[in-house]
KOLLUM-556227 format. One line per 5 residues: their letters; for each residue x, y, z of N, C-alpha, C. Coordinates in pm, 1 decimal. Atoms other than C-alpha are relative to their C-alpha. Layout:
a = X/Y/Z/X/Y/Z/X/Y/Z ~ ... .
This chain:
mtide = 130.3/14.0/58.9/12187.7/5842.5/17472.0/-80.3/-91.5/96.2 ~ 79.7/73.9/-92.0/11901.1/5714.6/17678.8/-68.1/-108.3/-71.8 ~ 60.1/116.1/63.2/11703.4/5403.8/17615.2/-114.5/39.2/-89.5 ~ 105.5/-51.3/84.4/11404.5/5603.0/17479.7/53.7/56.3/-122.9 ~ -63.3/-60.1/123.1/11634.5/5795.2/17239.8/48.3/-108.7/-86.0 .
saash = -59.7/109.1/75.9/11802.7/5478.3/17134.0/-114.0/-76.5/-75.4 ~ 118.1/73.6/58.8/11462.2/5311.1/17068.4/-49.8/81.8/-116.7 ~ 51.9/-85.3/111.0/11345.4/5612.6/16861.0/97.2/-3.7/-117.1 ~ -86.4/5.5/102.3/11658.3/5613.5/16666.1/0.3/-127.9/-78.8 ~ 5.7/133.0/61.4/11640.3/5238.9/16603.1/-127.7/-6.5/-90.5 .
aetqa = 127.7/-4.9/81.6/11272.4/5277.2/16487.1/13.1/83.7/-125.5 ~ -20.6/-92.1/112.2/11372.5/5555.9/16251.9/77.2/-68.5/-101.3 ~ -88.0/71.8/96.2/11645.3/5346.6/16099.7/-77.1/-111.8/-68.7 ~ 75.6/111.7/53.3/11407.8/5052.0/16049.7/-104.2/55.0/-101.2 ~ 110.7/-56.3/84.5/11125.3/5269.3/15895.4/48.5/76.4/-111.8 .
gptna = -56.6/-82.9/105.9/11351.2/5481.3/15683.4/-15.7/149.0/38.9 ~ 3.1/-144.8/-36.3/11390.4/5857.2/15694.2/-144.2/57.6/-29.2 ~ 133.6/-60.5/29.5/11081.0/6078.7/15713.4/13.9/112.5/-101.3 ~ 3.4/-103.1/99.6/10985.9/6338.6/15461.5/71.4/128.3/51.4 ~ -58.5/-118.6/-56.0/11099.5/6601.8/15695.5/156.3/0.6/-9.8 .
tvnpy = -148.4/11.9/8.5/11458.5/6468.9/15691.3/48.6/-4.1/-145.4 ~ -47.3/12.9/138.1/11479.3/6399.2/15319.0/-22.5/135.2/-76.1 ~ 38.4/-122.9/74.9/11295.5/6703.0/15174.4/-74.8/90.1/91.5 ~ 61.6/-98.5/-90.5/11220.9/6986.7/15408.0/-117.7/75.7/-59.3 ~ 95.0/-74.6/74.3/10991.2/7138.9/15133.5/-115.0/-86.9/-47.6 .
agttp = 107.4/89.0/44.4/10773.1/6831.0/15080.2/-137.2/47.9/33.0 ~ 146.1/-38.8/-23.4/10401.0/6911.7/15042.8/-16.0/145.2/-34.3 ~ 18.9/-139.0/36.4/10462.6/7272.9/14933.3/0.0/7.4/-146.8 ~ 3.0/-23.7/146.7/10401.2/7409.4/14581.8/127.7/48.8/-45.1 ~ -127.8/-59.0/44.7/10711.8/7461.2/14377.2/-20.4/138.0/-61.8 .
spkpa = 18.0/-138.9/53.9/10774.0/7818.5/14279.4/14.7/-8.1/-148.8 ~ -17.9/7.0/148.7/10735.5/7887.2/13902.6/131.1/52.2/-41.6 ~ -133.1/-47.3/53.9/11035.7/7937.5/13682.1/-22.3/145.8/-41.1 ~ 12.7/-134.0/61.0/11101.2/8302.0/13597.5/-13.7/1.4/-143.9 ~ 23.4/-16.7/142.3/10978.9/8412.0/13257.5/123.2/43.7/-62.7 .
ptvsr = -122.2/-43.6/65.3/11253.2/8443.9/13003.7/-12.3/146.8/-38.6 ~ 1.0/-144.7/33.1/11350.4/8802.5/12951.9/56.1/22.2/-141.3 ~ -40.5/-32.2/137.6/11397.2/8955.9/12605.5/60.5/140.5/12.5 ~ -63.4/-131.5/-1.9/11639.8/9235.8/12563.8/-52.4/94.4/-98.2 ~ 49.2/-96.8/100.3/11558.7/9550.4/12379.9/69.7/-18.6/-135.5 .
reltf = -84.8/24.3/119.3/11833.7/9459.4/12128.6/-65.8/-116.5/-81.1 ~ 66.8/119.4/69.9/11664.7/9119.3/12053.4/-138.8/43.8/-61.7 ~ 121.2/-51.4/60.0/11330.2/9297.8/12004.1/21.7/82.1/-123.7 ~ -31.2/-89.5/110.9/11481.2/9551.5/11772.7/42.2/-85.0/-122.1 ~ -48.1/84.3/111.9/11657.4/9289.3/11559.0/-112.0/-92.1/-46.9 .
gtagi = 105.8/86.4/40.5/11350.2/9066.6/11550.0/-97.4/81.8/-81.1 ~ 98.5/-90.5/71.6/11121.0/9355.5/11440.3/61.3/37.7/-137.4 ~ -69.6/-36.5/125.5/11378.2/9461.8/11180.8/4.4/-120.5/-99.8 ~ -0.9/118.0/85.9/11406.9/9108.3/11048.2/-130.7/-28.5/-60.5 ~ 136.1/26.8/55.0/11032.6/9064.5/11010.2/-35.2/108.2/-105.6 .
tlglt = 28.2/-105.0/95.2/10998.4/9405.5/10842.4/74.6/-19.8/-131.4 ~ -78.0/21.4/117.1/11282.9/9333.1/10603.4/-46.3/-117.9/-82.9 ~ 54.5/121.7/67.9/11142.6/8990.1/10520.5/-124.9/29.9/-72.7 ~ 127.2/-32.4/68.0/10796.6/9121.1/10444.6/19.8/97.0/-113.6 ~ -27.9/-92.5/113.6/10930.3/9408.7/10237.9/61.9/-65.4/-116.8 .
agvag = -62.3/78.5/103.1/11157.0/9178.2/10040.8/-100.5/-94.3/-71.7 ~ 97.8/86.7/65.0/10873.6/8937.4/9982.9/-100.4/74.3/-91.7 ~ 92.7/-75.2/85.1/10629.8/9201.4/9856.1/65.4/57.1/-116.6 ~ -76.1/-59.3/104.3/10892.7/9373.8/9646.2/30.1/-107.3/-104.1 ~ -37.2/109.9/90.1/11002.1/9035.7/9494.1/-129.0/-45.3/-75.2 .
sllig = 123.0/47.9/67.2/10638.4/8940.2/9418.2/-37.3/110.6/-110.6 ~ 28.4/-107.6/95.4/10576.9/9276.3/9243.1/93.3/4.4/-115.3 ~ -96.0/1.1/109.5/10896.3/9255.9/9043.5/-23.1/-119.7/-88.5 ~ 26.4/110.8/89.1/10824.0/8911.3/8921.7/-123.3/11.8/-85.0 ~ 123.5/-27.3/74.3/10469.6/9006.8/8827.6/23.3/98.5/-111.0 .
sltsg = -30.4/-105.1/97.4/10595.8/9315.4/8648.9/86.7/-58.9/-115.7 ~ -85.0/59.2/110.3/10864.1/9117.2/8455.3/-77.8/-91.6/-87.0 ~ 82.2/91.6/81.6/10618.6/8848.6/8354.0/-89.7/75.0/-88.9 ~ 90.8/-79.6/85.0/10367.5/9107.9/8234.2/82.7/75.0/-110.3 ~ -82.8/-67.0/101.9/10647.9/9302.7/8053.5/42.3/-92.3/-106.2 .
itsla = -49.2/94.1/99.4/10775.7/8996.0/7877.2/-115.9/-32.7/-88.5 ~ 118.7/29.4/77.3/10416.5/8908.4/7764.8/-26.3/122.0/-84.5 ~ 33.9/-126.7/77.8/10360.3/9269.9/7657.8/97.2/18.4/-116.8 ~ -96.2/-10.3/100.3/10684.8/9270.4/7458.4/-26.1/-95.0/-118.5 ~ 26.5/99.7/103.3/10596.6/8954.0/7272.1/-115.7/47.3/-86.0 .
lndai = 110.3/-49.0/71.4/10262.4/9100.3/7180.5/38.6/121.0/-88.3 ~ -39.7/-114.3/78.3/10416.3/9429.8/7075.2/73.8/-39.8/-125.6 ~ -77.5/47.4/115.5/10657.0/9240.5/6853.8/-85.4/-59.1/-106.7 ~ 83.9/61.7/101.6/10384.3/9041.7/6682.1/-65.6/98.0/-85.7 ~ 70.8/-100.5/82.4/10195.7/9345.1/6561.6/94.3/78.3/-76.4 .
aeaas = -110.5/-84.6/69.4/10501.1/9553.1/6477.6/67.0/-82.5/-106.6 ~ -63.3/87.8/96.8/10658.8/9254.6/6299.9/-90.8/-29.1/-118.5 ~ 96.4/14.6/112.8/10340.7/9199.1/6093.2/1.1/119.9/-89.7 ~ -6.0/-119.1/85.4/10345.1/9558.5/5974.5/125.3/14.0/-69.0 ~ -132.6/-11.7/62.0/10714.5/9548.1/5905.3/7.1/-110.6/-115.4 .
scdve = -13.1/104.7/106.8/10701.9/9211.6/5717.1/-90.4/25.4/-120.1 ~ 82.0/-33.7/112.8/10421.3/9350.9/5499.9/31.1/136.0/-66.1 ~ -39.8/-135.1/47.2/10601.2/9684.9/5451.2/-111.6/96.7/-14.2 ~ 109.9/-89.9/0.5/10307.3/9889.2/5549.8/12.0/109.5/103.0 ~ -21.1/-94.3/-102.5/10462.9/10107.6/5816.7/-26.8/151.4/-44.8 .
answi = 18.2/-130.9/58.6/10442.5/10413.2/5585.1/-139.5/20.0/-56.1 ~ 140.7/-10.9/49.0/10079.8/10344.3/5484.7/-81.7/73.1/92.8 ~ 87.3/-80.8/-91.7/9851.2/10609.4/5629.3/-134.4/-63.7/31.2 ~ 133.6/76.1/-28.2/9557.4/10364.1/5619.0/21.0/-125.3/86.8 ~ -20.5/106.7/-97.7/9730.1/10106.3/5830.0/94.4/53.4/107.3 .
vvgde = -76.1/-71.8/-101.8/9845.2/10241.7/6165.4/14.3/-95.5/128.2 ~ -32.9/75.4/-118.4/10021.3/10057.4/6448.7/-15.5/110.0/120.5 ~ 28.0/-93.2/-107.6/9904.2/10227.1/6774.3/16.6/-67.6/138.0 ~ -1.8/41.8/-146.0/9896.4/10199.9/7155.5/138.9/-69.6/33.1 ~ -129.7/47.7/-21.5/10271.0/10142.6/7163.2/18.2/-149.5/-36.2 .
gqsis = -13.5/130.7/56.0/10246.8/9835.5/6940.7/-108.2/-96.2/51.5 ~ 99.1/90.6/-53.0/9943.1/9694.4/7119.8/-126.1/-12.0/-93.9 ~ 109.0/6.5/93.6/9704.3/9758.5/6828.8/37.9/30.3/-139.8 ~ -14.3/-46.4/139.1/9678.9/9799.4/6453.3/-137.3/27.3/-55.4 ~ 127.3/-43.3/61.1/9399.5/9981.5/6268.9/20.8/3.9/-148.9 .
mqskg = -10.8/0.3/142.4/9338.8/9921.1/5901.4/-132.0/32.6/-68.5 ~ 110.6/-43.8/76.7/9104.6/10083.3/5652.0/26.9/-29.5/-144.0 ~ -20.6/34.5/140.2/9068.9/9933.0/5307.7/-79.4/92.3/-89.9 ~ 68.8/-79.7/99.1/8945.0/10099.7/4984.8/-144.9/-43.6/-7.2 ~ 141.5/31.1/27.5/8575.4/10118.3/4921.5/-32.0/57.7/-128.1 .
aessg = 49.0/-48.5/129.8/8367.8/10206.6/4617.5/6.7/148.4/-7.7 ~ -2.7/-149.2/2.9/8359.3/10575.5/4723.2/99.6/61.0/97.5 ~ -97.7/-56.3/-93.2/8654.5/10613.1/4960.7/136.6/-64.3/-27.5 ~ -136.2/41.5/6.3/9028.0/10580.1/4970.5/31.4/-88.2/109.4 ~ -34.3/85.7/-110.2/9210.0/10328.9/5177.7/117.0/-92.4/-46.8 .
adyad = -115.4/93.1/25.7/9480.0/10058.0/5189.5/-48.3/-103.9/-99.8 ~ 36.0/103.5/94.2/9489.8/9798.7/4917.8/-33.8/-124.1/88.9 ~ 42.0/109.4/-74.8/9304.1/9488.9/5027.7/114.7/-110.6/16.2 ~ -109.0/97.4/1.0/9616.2/9281.5/4950.4/93.0/32.1/121.7 ~ -85.9/-36.9/-112.3/9810.1/9481.8/5221.5/-65.0/-39.1/130.1 .
vlcvl = 75.3/40.1/-112.0/9533.5/9419.9/5474.9/10.4/-150.2/24.1 ~ -11.2/147.2/-8.2/9536.5/9046.9/5393.6/138.9/-47.4/42.2 ~ -134.7/29.7/-34.8/9914.7/9040.9/5435.0/17.3/8.1/149.7 ~ -5.3/-18.6/-148.3/9891.1/9180.6/5790.0/-78.2/-108.1/74.4 ~ 86.2/102.0/-63.2/9609.1/8944.4/5882.7/69.4/-138.0/-5.9 .
daldv = -73.5/129.1/11.8/9814.1/8647.2/5750.0/122.3/1.8/98.8 ~ -118.9/-11.2/-82.2/10123.5/8766.0/5937.6/-32.8/-13.9/148.3 ~ 51.9/10.3/-143.3/9918.4/8779.9/6263.2/-67.7/-133.4/24.0 ~ 53.3/132.4/-14.1/9809.1/8418.4/6207.4/-151.0/-5.7/35.6 ~ 143.7/-5.3/-18.9/9436.2/8506.4/6193.6/-48.2/-131.2/-55.6 .
pdsvl = 50.4/126.0/43.0/9258.8/8169.6/6186.4/-100.4/7.3/-114.3 ~ 87.1/4.5/114.5/9053.2/8066.9/5884.2/-143.6/35.6/37.2 ~ 134.5/-24.1/-39.4/8729.0/8080.0/6083.2/-24.9/154.7/24.0 ~ 15.6/-142.4/-20.5/8782.4/8454.0/6164.6/5.6/70.4/-136.4 ~ -11.9/-51.3/134.8/8891.3/8527.7/5803.9/-130.7/-19.5/-75.2 .
srida = 124.2/26.6/62.4/8572.9/8368.3/5681.4/-109.6/98.0/51.5 ~ 96.7/-99.7/-56.3/8365.5/8585.1/5913.7/23.4/133.8/-55.0 ~ -29.5/-127.4/54.7/8542.7/8890.0/5796.7/-49.9/17.7/-141.6 ~ 39.9/4.2/147.9/8485.0/8800.4/5429.5/-150.9/-4.1/-14.8 ~ 145.1/14.1/6.9/8116.7/8724.6/5496.9/-74.5/118.4/59.7 .
trald = 67.6/-114.9/-60.7/8042.3/9053.6/5680.7/-61.1/92.3/-98.0 ~ 81.4/-98.0/81.8/7779.2/9271.8/5529.3/-25.3/136.8/70.0 ~ 25.3/-126.5/-63.2/7695.5/9634.6/5592.3/-111.2/-7.1/110.1 ~ 103.8/14.7/-94.9/7380.8/9528.7/5777.1/35.9/-75.3/124.7 ~ -38.9/78.9/-115.5/7574.1/9307.2/6021.7/56.6/87.6/107.3 .
grqeg = -56.7/-85.1/-106.5/7720.8/9596.8/6211.2/144.4/-42.7/32.0 ~ -139.3/31.5/-39.5/8047.3/9562.3/6400.9/7.0/-149.5/53.5 ~ -17.3/144.8/-33.9/8172.6/9206.7/6436.1/128.4/-10.0/82.5 ~ -119.0/21.5/-78.1/8435.6/9058.0/6668.5/54.9/-144.6/-12.4 ~ -63.5/133.6/-3.0/8677.4/8764.9/6678.7/115.6/1.2/86.1 .
awndl = -125.1/6.8/-87.0/8968.2/8645.4/6897.6/75.9/-127.5/-27.4 ~ -89.0/109.8/9.6/9260.9/8416.0/6872.9/129.9/22.2/71.8 ~ -121.7/-12.8/-80.0/9575.9/8343.4/7064.1/-12.0/120.6/101.6 ~ 1.8/-112.6/-94.8/9644.3/8671.1/7254.6/-47.8/128.7/-75.7 ~ 50.1/-116.2/76.1/9472.8/8898.1/6991.9/-147.3/-3.4/-18.3 .
saswg = 146.0/-7.0/27.4/9121.3/9018.5/6930.9/-17.1/107.4/-112.4 ~ 29.0/-90.4/116.7/8967.5/9191.9/6632.4/-141.9/45.6/3.4 ~ 140.8/-47.3/17.4/8661.1/9406.6/6568.6/1.5/65.2/-140.1 ~ 1.0/-50.3/132.2/8562.5/9497.7/6219.0/-148.1/35.7/-43.6 ~ 124.9/-33.0/73.8/8289.5/9652.6/6000.7/29.1/14.0/-136.6 .
yhpdn = -28.4/-6.9/147.6/8233.3/9658.3/5633.1/-121.6/66.9/-61.2 ~ 101.1/-59.9/86.2/8038.6/9869.6/5396.3/66.9/15.3/-146.7 ~ -59.1/-5.8/127.6/8086.5/9847.8/5013.9/53.5/143.5/-41.2 ~ -46.2/-133.7/29.7/8116.6/10227.5/4986.1/127.3/42.6/75.1 ~ -106.1/-48.4/-88.5/8370.8/10266.0/5268.6/111.7/-106.5/20.9 .
gldiv = -103.2/109.0/-19.6/8557.1/9927.6/5262.6/-7.2/-67.9/136.8 ~ -20.9/72.4/-129.9/8675.4/9717.8/5554.5/70.7/91.7/101.8 ~ -66.1/-72.1/-103.0/8754.8/9889.9/5879.4/23.9/-107.3/116.1 ~ -32.2/104.2/-95.5/8935.0/9650.1/6117.9/103.5/50.0/108.2 ~ -94.9/-40.5/-108.5/9115.1/9706.4/6455.5/39.5/-131.5/72.3 .
idasv = -47.4/127.4/-59.0/9326.2/9424.5/6602.2/74.6/50.6/136.6 ~ -69.6/-37.9/-131.6/9429.8/9455.0/6980.8/66.3/-125.7/58.5 ~ -66.2/108.4/-79.6/9676.0/9255.7/7182.4/-78.8/10.0/137.3 ~ 75.7/16.9/-128.4/9474.0/9129.2/7484.2/94.7/-69.9/103.1 ~ -96.1/62.8/-95.2/9723.2/9077.7/7772.5/-88.2/-65.0/105.9 .
k = 70.2/76.3/-101.7/9596.9/8809.6/8012.3/63.8/1.6/125.5 .
């Protein structure tokens, strides 16, 4: 080694290594990491999973809604059918359960027409827990009043009255 080389080596040792000796790529931009690759199998399983999840969610929601509606409907059907049964009026042609148990139509006797006994109509109204306020309105209805309406719980009624034709009342189950 010559004196000049020895001096340069000594100066390098004193100053520390240069960037060129430590990191030959210093000052250059690092290359980006490669994007992760997704295999066709992963895409297929992912798509199938999302589709299955959405289908199960929609089907489950519809099933729960249908069951809830069905249970409510059954309870209402039972109320009207049970009222007719407890009053023993199923064979009465003037008191008819209709709409698959969702309604009951009753026609009472009038001065000039045939119909159900008023006691049978009152029995059904009582069995359906018609509130006193609606019963009072039914009792106070005149021929001039036209068709009247009332509602309670999950039931609604409309009725008309004429002394010659009697009381005509229809009670419907109103599913909410």
